[in-house]
N, C-alpha and C positions, 0 to 999 in steps of 0.2 A: 504494500500500500504506500502511495506517495504522501510525503508530508507537504505542508503548505509551501515550503521553499521549493521543493521539487516541482510542484504544480506551476509556480510562478516562473521558474527557469524554463520549463517546457513551453509555456505560452509565448515566450520571447524567441523561441527557435534559435538558440545560440549555437555557435560552432567553435570548437577548440581543437587545435593541433597539438599532437603529442610527439615529442622527440625522445627516444629511448637511447641512453648512452651506456647502459650496463650497470655495474655496481651491485651492492648487496641486495637491492630490491629485485634484481634479475638473476640471482645466483641459485644454482642447484649443485648437488654433490658430484664431484668428479671421481669416477670409479678408480682412476689410476692413482690419485693422491689421497682420496678420502676427505679432502677439503672441498669447500664450495668455490665455484668459479662463475663468472658471468656467462649465462647460457640462454636465458629466456628472451624471446623477442618482445617487442611492444605489444603485439597481439596476445602473446602468452600472458603478459602482465595484466592486460585488461580483462582477460578471462577469469582472473582470480578475484575480481572486485565485484561483490554483489551490489545490486542496486543501480549501477551505472546506466543500465538499459532503460530504467524508468525515469531518468532525469530529463529525457527529451533533448539531450545535447548531442549534436552531430560531432563525432570524433574522427579526426584525420590523423592517421598513425604513420610515423616515420621511424624506421630503425636506423639511427644515425651511426652508432657503433656499439660494441659490446666489450668494454674494458673496465677494470677496477678504477675507482675514483682516483687512486694514486698514480695511475698511468695516463691520465688525461694530460694533454699538452696545450700550450698556448695556441699552437696551430689548430688543434681540435676546437678550442673555444672560439677562435676567429672564424673558422668555417661554420660553426654552429650559429654564431651571431649573424653572419651573412645569410645563412639559410632562413633564419627566423625573420630577419628584416625583409628579405625577399618575399616570404610568405605574407607578412603583414602589409607590405606595400600593395599587394593585390586586393586588400580589403575583404578577403574571403573568410577570415576567421576573427572571432571576438577575443581570443586569448590563446596563450601557448603554455603548455606544460612540458617541463624537461625533467626526466627521471635519470638519476645518476648515483654514483657511490658517495656516501656521506663524508669521506675523507676530505674532499675538496669542494663540497657544496658552497661554503662561504666564499671561496675564491671564484668559482664559476658564476655565482649570482652577482658578485660585484663586477666582474668583467663584463657580463651581459648588460648590467645596469649602466655601466659607463658608455656602452655602445648602442643603447636602446633609444630609438628616436620616434617611437610610435605611441599612440594612446593605449592600445591593447596591452594588458598586463602579461608579463612572462613569469610563470611560477615554477620554481625549482623545488623538487622533492626527492625523497629516497627512502631508505629503510635502515634501521639499526639492527633489526632481527631478520635474518634471511628466511626464505620460504620453507626451509626444512626444519625450522625451530618452532617450538610451541609459542603461539601468539605472535606471529609475524606482523609487523606494523606497516609493511608496504602497501597492502590493499587499502587500508584506511587512509594512509597519507596520499595515495594516488586519487582516491575518491574526493578527499577534501581539496586537493590541488585542482582537480577539474571543476569543482564547484566554484572555487576562487577565481579561476581563469575566466569563467563564464559570467561572473557577477559584474554588472555595470558600475558598481560602486568602486571598483578597483581600476577603472580606466584612468590613465595618466599617472599611475603609480610606479611605472618602470618595472624592474625585476624584483620579485619578492621570493622568500622562502616559506613554504608551508610544511610544517612537521608537527605531529601531535595535535592537529586541529588549531595550531597557532600560526599567525601570519607575522613574518618578520621582515624588516627592511634589509636590503642587501648590505647597506653600510654598517649596520649594527650587529647582524647575526653572527654567532660564534658556535662552533661545536665544542661544548664544554665538558664532555664526558666521553670516554672511549666506548662504552657499551650500553649505556642507559637509553631507553626509548625517549626519554625526556632530555636528550643531550643538547638540543638546540635552544639557545637562549639569546637575548639581546641585552648584555650587561649595560647598566646605566640608562637604558631606554625602555626596555620591556617590549612585548609584542605590539604590533600595530592593531591587531584584531584577532578574532577567533572565528572558527566555523562551527555553527550549531544549527541543527535541523535544516541542513542544506542551504544555509544562508551565511553571508559574511556580516559579521558584527565588528565594526571598527571602534577601537577604544583609544587610539593614539594618533598623533600627527606625523605624516610622512615627512622626512627630512628633505631639504632642498637638494636638487640634483644639478650637476653642471651640464652644459650643453653636450649632446651626444658626440662621441668620437668615432672615427673609423676604426674597425677592429684590426689593427696592424700588429704583426709579430716580428717582422724582419727589421734589421737595422738597430736593434737595441739588445743589450745584455745587462740586466740589473742584478747586482749581487745582494746578498742578505747576510748580515753579520749580527749575531746575538752576543751581547756583552755578558760576561760571567765573572764571578768573584775571582780575584787574582789575575785577571787578564792584564798582560804587560804590553799589549799593543803590537807585538812582533808580527802577528799574522795579518794585521791590517795592511802592511806594506805589500802583501801579495795581491791586493785588489787593484792597485794603481793601474796596471796595464791589462787587467783581466776583465774589466767591465766598463760600461758607459755611464753607470749610475749605481749608487749604493744606498740601501736602507739599513740603518743601524737600529736594532731593537735594544734600547738602552734600559738601565734600571729605572724603576719608579716613574717619576714625572719627566724623565729625559736626562738622566745622569750617567756618566761614565767614569771609570777610574782616571786619575790625573795622568797616568802614563799613556792614555789613549789620545790626549788632547793634541799633542804635536803631530802624531801620524794622521789624525783626522783633518787637521788644518792643512796638511800637505795634500791630502786627497781632494779637499774642497777646491783647491786651485785647478785641479784637472777635470773633475767630474762633479755633477750635482750629488750631494749627500743629504738624505732625508733622515731626520731624527724622530724615531717613533719610540713607543714604550713596549717592552716585552710583556707587560702585564695583560694588555688586551682589554682593559676596562678603565675608561677615563682618559682625559686629554693629556698631551704633552704641554707642560707649562711654558711660559715665555719670559717671565721676569720676576720670579719669586726667589730662587736660590742664586747665590753669587759666588760660590767657590769654583776653583778650577775644575772643569768637567761638569759643571752644572748646566742646566738648560740655558740660562742667560749667557753664560760664557760661550757655549757651543754655538748658539745662534749668532752672537757677535762675530764669531770666527767664520761664519758662512753656512753653517748647517741649516737646512730648511725644516721647520717644525711640521710634523704630520697632523697636528691638530688632534681631533678625536678619532682619527683613523687607526685601526690596528695595524701592526707591521706588515701583515700579509696583504691587506688591501692597499697599504701605502706602496708596496712593491709593484703591484699591478698598475696602480695609477701612474707611478713614475715610469714604468715600462712604456705605457701607452703614450705618455707625453714625450718621452725621448724618441720613440719610434716615429712620431709625427713631426719631429724637428722643432719642438718647442724650446725656446731659449730659457735661460736660468730665471730671469725675472718673471716670465710668464708661468714657469713651473711654480715659483713661490706664490704667485697670485692664485693659481688653482688650488694649491694646498691650503691657502688661507681660507678658502670657502668651506673647508671641512673643519674649521676651528670650533664650530658650534654643533 
C-alpha cells in the first residue's frame, strides 16, 4: 500500500537516473577468496529494494563501473560528472542517484558538487553492510536516495549524500565510523533533512556553493601531508618538485611544529599550500594564536587557510582550481568563500 508521499510522487510523474559504481552496496561473496567483491549490476540492486515499483518514479539505470570505493579515480569522477551533466542538460530527468562504496563517498559528493551546474539534485548513497550480512542497509539507502532525487524541494541543492534516511550537504558530510550503519554525519552542521514516509523533510540551510567548475583531472598533482607529533619537517622537502599544490592537515585550528615553518615557507614560494585541520570538524582559525607555527604565523608566510573545509575536500578543491589554471590570488578568494 502506498503512503501519502508515494501517492504525491506518483502524481508528478518524476524521472530519476541511477548510476551504479560498485562498492559495498553491490558486493557478493567471491568463491575464490571468501570475501565480498563488487559484482551486482544496477538492475540487481534495484531488484533488492521493495516498494520502488509503487513510487511511480521512472528509473533510468546506468552501470557506470563496478569497483570498490577505494579504487575510484579522479578520472572516474570526471567522467561521471560529465555523464551526469550531459544527462541533465537534456532535461529528461528530475534527479540523479549515484551508488558507490562508502570509503570515498564524501570525496565523490564534493567533487560532483563542485562541478554541478544544474537545478536537478544529485544524490550519492551506498551501504555499510553488504548484501550477504544480516540487515543490509543498501536497499533502504537506495530507496531513500530515489525519493530524495525525485523531490522538488531539493532542486538547486547541488550534490547531497543520503544515508540512514538523513540528507547531508557534500561540504559537511564525513564518514565517521568504519563499520556502523550510522557512520555518516555532518560535524558542526548536522543533516540538512531527513526522509520519512516517502517525503523529504528539510531541517537545515544549504551552504552557499561556488560557481560550477569543469571536471578537469589533467595538469595538476596535489599532495596531502598530515602533521604528526614529533614531525621534524624533513619529509616536506620531498614535495617541492613532486606536486603542483599541497594540502597540509595540521593540528587543531591550523598549527604545526616550529620545525615545519621554514620548509613550508620555502614550499609556498613555489606552489600554493593550503592549511587545513586534520580534525575534520571546525574551521581553521586566522588570527587567534601567535606562536611560530600557529595559524596566524603560517598565513602571514603565505599558506592559504581552508576555512571550514576538511582536508580531503580542500585537496579536491585545490586540484580543480590548479587544473583550471587559477592563479594564487584567485585560489585564496575561492577558499575564502568556505570560511563560513
